[in-house]
C-alpha positions in Angstrom: 6.4 -13.8 -59.4 5.6 -16.1 -56.5 8.4 -16.0 -55.3 9.2 -12.3 -54.2 5.6 -12.2 -53.0 6.3 -14.7 -50.3 9.5 -13.7 -49.4 7.5 -10.0 -49.6 5.0 -11.3 -47.2 8.0 -13.1 -45.1 9.9 -9.9 -45.0 6.5 -8.0 -43.7 6.2 -10.4 -41.0 9.2 -10.6 -39.3 9.4 -6.7 -40.1 6.1 -6.7 -38.2 7.2 -9.5 -35.6 10.6 -8.0 -34.5 8.3 -4.2 -34.2 6.1 -6.3 -32.4 8.6 -8.0 -29.7 9.6 -4.0 -29.4 7.0 -2.8 -28.6 6.0 -5.4 -25.0 9.7 -4.6 -24.4 8.7 -1.1 -24.1 5.2 -2.1 -22.4 7.3 -4.0 -20.0 10.0 -1.7 -19.4 7.0 0.8 -19.2 4.6 -1.2 -16.6 7.7 -1.7 -14.1 8.8 1.8 -14.3 5.5 2.8 -13.0 5.3 0.4 -10.6 8.7 1.3 -8.9 7.9 4.8 -8.8 4.5 3.6 -7.5 6.2 2.0 -4.4 9.1 4.2 -3.6 6.1 6.9 -3.6 3.8 4.9 -1.1 7.4 3.9 1.5 7.8 7.6 1.6 4.4 8.4 2.2 5.1 5.6 5.1 8.6 6.6 6.2 6.8 10.6 6.3 3.8 9.1 8.7 6.1 7.6 10.8 8.2 10.5 11.4 4.5 11.9 12.8 3.8 9.5 15.0 5.0 10.1 18.5 5.9 6.8 19.8 5.7 7.1 23.1 2.0 7.8 22.8 0.5 4.5 20.4 2.8 2.3 22.7 -0.2 3.6 25.4 -3.0 2.7 22.5 -4.0 -0.8 23.9 -7.6 -0.6 25.0 -10.9 -0.8 22.7 -12.2 1.9 24.5 -9.3 4.3 23.8 -10.7 4.8 20.6 -11.7 8.2 20.1 -10.3 9.5 23.1 -7.9 12.2 24.2 -4.9 10.4 23.9 -5.9 8.5 20.5 -6.7 11.7 18.9 -3.2 13.6 19.9 -1.9 10.2 18.8 -4.0 10.3 15.4 -3.5 14.0 15.0 -0.7 14.3 12.3 -2.2 11.7 10.1 -5.2 13.0 10.1 -3.6 16.0 8.5 -2.1 13.7 6.0 -4.9 12.0 4.8 -6.1 15.2 4.7 -3.8 17.1 2.2 -4.2 14.8 -0.3 -7.5 13.8 -2.4 -5.0 10.3 -3.3 -5.9 9.1 0.6 -8.4 7.7 2.0 -7.1 6.2 5.4 -4.0 5.7 6.8 -4.1 3.3 9.7 -1.1 2.0 12.2 -0.3 -1.5 13.1 2.1 -3.9 15.6 2.8 -7.0 16.3 1.2 -8.9 20.2 3.0 -12.6 20.1 1.0 -13.4 16.9 -1.7 -11.6 15.6 -1.5 -8.6 14.3 -4.0 -5.1 15.7 -4.4 -2.0 14.5 -4.0 0.4 16.7 -5.0 4.3 15.0 -7.4 4.2 12.1 -7.4 7.6 9.7 -11.3 6.3 8.9 -14.1 7.4 9.8 -15.8 5.9 12.7 -18.8 5.1 10.8 -19.2 4.0 6.8 -22.2 5.8 4.6 -24.6 3.1 5.6 -24.1 3.7 9.4 -21.9 0.5 10.6 -18.5 0.8 11.6 -16.2 1.1 9.6 -13.1 2.7 11.0 -10.7 -0.7 13.0 -10.9 -0.4 17.3 -8.0 -0.2 19.0 -6.2 -3.4 18.9 -8.1 -5.4 16.8 -7.4 -8.5 15.1 -6.2 -7.7 12.2 -7.9 -10.8 10.0 -7.0 -10.4 6.4 -3.1 -11.3 8.0 -0.6 -12.9 5.6 2.8 -13.8 5.8 4.6 -11.1 4.2 3.0 -8.9 7.0 4.1 -10.7 9.6 7.2 -10.3 8.3 7.9 -7.1 7.9 6.3 -6.1 12.0 9.3 -8.2 13.4 11.8 -6.3 11.0 12.6 -9.6 9.0 12.0 -7.7 5.3 11.5 -4.5 4.5 8.2 -3.5 3.0 9.5 -1.3 0.2 10.5 -4.6 -1.3 7.0 -6.0 -1.7 3.5 -4.9 -2.5 1.5 -4.5 -0.3 -1.9 -2.6 -0.4 -4.4 -3.7 1.7 -7.9 -3.1 0.2 
């Protein structure tokens, strides 16, 4: 009787272990699939945004005084339309590599936040939170799609 009880408990625990491992595998697979889908969506969105930017006009914006001027507004208009078309997009900005400094060029964010302080990145403003991966992307050494990179 005792032996049967032990065998039943052992079989039950083995079954639970198999179910637990199976569920863990499903969870890993599902999170990887969601992450890849999200990454693919971001890369697609970035490619679409890049197609709407006038590279000649973008390359002319170097002076902080250009922010919200007529050439700046012409360059950023397509990005603002993209941002406004989706409730999920809060801000779109562009960056360039200037020697060893990553600099903002365009930023669709509002000029000021709700407290009245400057929110929008300035033209040619250095990006203080840059990391080695972002440098590699801007140098063309790696594709951004291979790394989960989001700014907070």
